[in-house]
N, C-alpha and C positions, 0 to 999 in steps of 0.2 A: 839255972832256974831263976836267979835274980834278973838276968838279962831278959828272959822270956816275959817276966812280969812287967819289966819296964816297957817293953815293946807293946804289950797289951794296953797298958795305961796310956801310952802315947797315942795309939790308934783310937782309943775311946775319946781322948781329949780332942782329937782332930774331928771326929764325928759330931761331938757336942758343939764345937765352934761352927761347923758348917750348918748345923741345925739352927743355931741362933742367927746366923747370917741370913738363912733362907726365910726364917720367920719375920725378920725385920723387913726384908724386901717385899714379902707378901702383904704385910700389914703396915703401910706407911701411916704417919699421923694424919688425922682428919684435917681437911682444909676449911678454914673459917671464911664464909662468904658474908661480906657486910652489905646489907640492904641499903638502897639509896634513901637517905633521910629527906622528908618533904621540906621544901623551902617555906620559910615562915616570915613573920614581920621583920625580923632582923637581917634578912638576906636581901641581896640585890634582886629585884623583881622586874626590871626593865632591860631591854636589849635593843641597841641600834645596829647590831651585826657588823660594826666597824672592824672588830678584830676576830670574832669567831661567832659560832652559833649560840653561845651562852647556854649550852645544855639542851637546846632544841635540836631535833633531829628529823631526818626524813623517815617516812613510813616505808619499810621495805615491801609492804604488801601493795603499795600504789604502783601505777603504771609509769610514772615519771618522778623526777627528783627536783628539789630546789637546789640552786647553786648560789654562791656568794661572789659578787664582783669586787673589783678593787676599791670601789667607793663605799663598800659595806652595805650593799642592797642585795636582798635575796630576790632571785628571778628564776623564771622557768619558761619553757616553750611547750605548749600543748597544741599539737597540730592534727590530732585524730579525734573524731567525734566520740564522746563518752569516755575519754581517758581522763584520769584524775591524778592529783598529787596532794599529799597531806604533810603537814609539819606538826610534829608532836612536841609538846612542851615538857619540861621537867615535871615532877610531881610536886603539888603545892599542898600546904596544910589547910585543912578545911576552915580554920579560924579566919583565913583571909577573905572568905566569902561573907562574913558577918556584915561588914560595911564596904566591901570591896567591889571593884569593877575591872573589866578588861578593856584596854584601849589598844587599837591597832591602826596602822596607816598603810593603805594599799594604793597602788597606781595600776590601772588595768588598761591594756590595749587588746582589742578583740576584733575578729572579723565578723562572726555571726552568732555570738552569744556565749554565755558562761553562767555558772552558779558558784557563788562563794558561800560556804557555811563555816561557822565557828561553833564547835561543840565544847561543852564542859562535861567531861566523862569522869564519874566517880571511879576510884581505883578498884572497886569490887565488880565493875562491869568491864569485861574484856573488850578490846578494840574490835576483834572479829565479831563479837556478839552485837556490838553497836552497829557495825557496817552491814550485818546481815538483816537487820530490821528493815521493814518497809518505811516509807516516809512518815507514816503516822507514828510508828514506834520510835523513830529518831527524834520526834518533836520535843520529847521530854528533855533532851540534852542540848537543843539548839539555843545558842545565845544570839546569833546573828545569821541572817540569810538574805542574799540578794541574787535575783535571777534576771539576767538580761537576755533578750532574744534578738536585739538589733545591734549592729556593729557601731562602735564608737572608740575613740582614741584618747588616751591619757585621762581616763576617768579617775578622779581622786575620791577615795572612800575612806572615811575615818570614823568607824563605828566605836561608840563607847557604850558598853553593855554591862548591866549589873550581873554579878555572879549569882548563881543558884545556890541555895543552902542545902546541900546534900549532907548526909550523915557521915560521909567518908572524905578522906583526902581526894584530890582531884587532879585532872590533867586537861590542858587546853589543846584542842585539835583544830588546825586551820586547813580547810579542804577547798580546792578549786577544781571544778569540773568543766571540761570543754563540751559545750552543748552542740556545736555545729562544726565550724572549720578550724580556726586557730585562736589561741588565747595566749597573751604574754602578760602574766601577773608579776607584780613586784611588791615586796614588803619592805618598808623603810624602818618600822619600829613597832615593838610590842611592849606592853607593860601591864602589870597588875597594880592598881592604885587603891588608895583608901580614903574614905570620908570626903572631906572638902576638896581633895585633889581630883576626885571623880567629877564633882560639880564643875570645877574650874576647867578641866579639859573638855567636858561635854559642851560647855558654852562656846568653845572655839572650834568644835568639830565640824567637818564639812558634811553637809546634808545634800546628797544629789537630788536632782529633779525627779519627781515621781514618773515622768514620762520616759525616763531612761530605763526603768525596770518593770518587768512583769510582776515581780513580787519583791517586797522589801520589808524586813522585820528586824526589830531590835528589842531584846528583852530588857525590861527595866524592873525596878523594885516593886512597882505597882501592877505588874502584869498579872492578869487573872485568867487569860485564855491562852491557848496554844497558838503557834505561828499561823498566819493566814495562808490559805491555799487558793484564794480567788486571784484573778489576774488584775493588773493595773491597780495595785492597792498597796499603800504604805501605812503602817500602824506604829504609833508610839504610845505605849501603855503607861 
């Protein structure tokens, strides 16, 4: 009788152990996901792409991608009409927009035309939502726009644009679209600057001839209207 009781106790203990093991397997501890913290005044806010993309990345929704060569320049080849590529920045703290600007340096080779746009997208607006807007809907987010319809080589463009004061943290998006045949865009450097540094870099920025572009727009702190849509027109507000 004692032996039978011991056997029963042993079997019960085995079932309890299996049950505890099964429960542990079915209910693993929750995984904590840390959200990306926005970059602020104490972070590095410029990139020359010499070593890496500095947190910038390609948009997987675009038809083409940016690549980095050995000299630290981002480049791409667009050879089909209406194809585009976009470069997405890290998330930035909205406080940077108070006295901040966005500076960039492009070199463009093209056959028959292209459009460059730089957007400032608040984090509460999805990228797909922004891209699905028509041109009028996109204007609220455009910092810079240049549209060329004629071919030219080694065009240097260094726009310095004021940041928009949205109520949310934000992301910068650089978009290049091939309007006709082929476009070879290159990006040397990007930076978010503050205060007097914006003024200093703006004074040395390259301003292309208005004859080069069908449309050319830069957002500044005194802008009171949306980007122009008429042809052969350059505006600095």
